[in-house]
C-alpha positions as CSV (number, residue, x, y, z in Angstrom):
1,M,75.0,118.3,90.9
2,A,77.5,120.0,93.3
3,S,76.9,117.1,95.7
4,L,76.9,114.2,93.6
5,F,80.5,115.5,91.5
6,V,82.2,115.9,95.1
7,A,80.8,112.7,96.6
8,A,82.1,110.6,93.8
9,T,85.1,112.8,94.2
10,I,85.8,112.0,98.4
11,A,85.0,108.2,96.6
12,V,87.5,107.8,94.0
13,Y,90.0,109.4,96.6
14,G,89.2,106.5,99.2
15,F,89.4,104.4,96.7
16,V,93.4,105.6,95.3
17,M,95.0,106.2,99.0
18,K,93.3,102.2,99.6
19,Y,95.0,101.1,97.3
20,V,98.2,103.2,97.5
21,L,97.9,102.1,101.1
22,Q,98.3,99.0,100.5
23,N,100.4,99.5,97.5
24,V,103.2,101.2,99.9
25,A,102.6,98.2,102.9
26,K,103.6,95.8,100.0
27,S,107.0,97.1,99.2
28,A,107.9,97.3,102.9
29,Q,107.2,94.0,103.8
30,S,108.8,93.1,100.4
31,T,111.9,95.4,101.3
32,K,112.0,93.9,105.0
């Protein structure tokens, strides 16, 4: 049960980081 919670947390964290990095890349391109 604990391992499942950890796996879900890592998956969500990775998804959020991916989304944030994409937004940062977009803002950087639009700034240039």
